[in-house]
C-alpha positions in Angstrom: 0.3 -11.1 4.1 2.0 -8.1 3.7 3.7 -6.5 7.0 1.4 -3.3 7.3 -1.5 -5.7 7.6 0.1 -8.3 10.2 1.2 -5.3 12.7 -2.9 -4.3 12.0 -4.1 -7.3 13.4 -1.4 -7.4 16.2 -2.6 -4.3 17.5 -6.3 -4.9 16.8 -9.0 -4.7 19.6 -10.8 -8.0 18.5 -9.4 -11.3 17.0 -8.9 -11.6 13.3 -8.9 -14.6 12.3 -5.1 -15.4 10.9 -4.1 -19.1 9.5 -1.1 -20.4 9.0 -0.9 -23.8 7.0 -4.7 -24.4 7.7 -4.2 -23.8 11.3 -6.0 -20.6 13.4 -3.3 -18.6 14.8 -3.0 -15.4 16.6 -0.2 -13.4 15.7 2.3 -12.4 18.7 4.6 -10.1 17.2 5.7 -9.2 13.6 9.8 -8.8 13.6 10.3 -6.4 10.7 14.0 -6.8 10.3 13.6 -9.6 8.5 10.1 -10.0 7.4 8.6 -12.7 10.0 6.2 -13.3 12.7 6.4 -15.3 15.8 3.1 -16.9 16.1 0.9 -19.6 18.3 -1.6 -21.8 17.3 -4.9 -20.4 18.5 -5.5 -23.8 21.2 -2.0 -23.6 22.3 -0.4 -20.8 23.2 2.9 -21.9 24.5 3.8 -23.7 21.3 5.1 -20.5 19.4 7.1 -20.2 16.4 8.7 -17.3 13.9 7.2 -17.8 10.6 7.7 -16.0 7.4 4.9 -13.3 7.2 4.1 -14.4 3.7 2.9 -17.9 4.6 0.2 -16.3 6.6 -3.6 -15.4 5.1 -6.5 -13.5 6.6 -9.2 -15.6 7.0 -12.5 -14.1 5.2 -15.0 -12.6 7.5 -18.2 -14.0 7.3 
């Protein structure tokens, strides 16, 4: 995922589906200086990690 799209998702008013290694995640913050994102699994809000933006995938809307 590119940095600009990740930032759009963070600021979106509705939930936009994102996955990291086939897990549904929520992007908490985009860390621009190193192209990373702070994320947590949708069902585990207290399990945070930082991952490279390129590992995030936007789910196709249906």
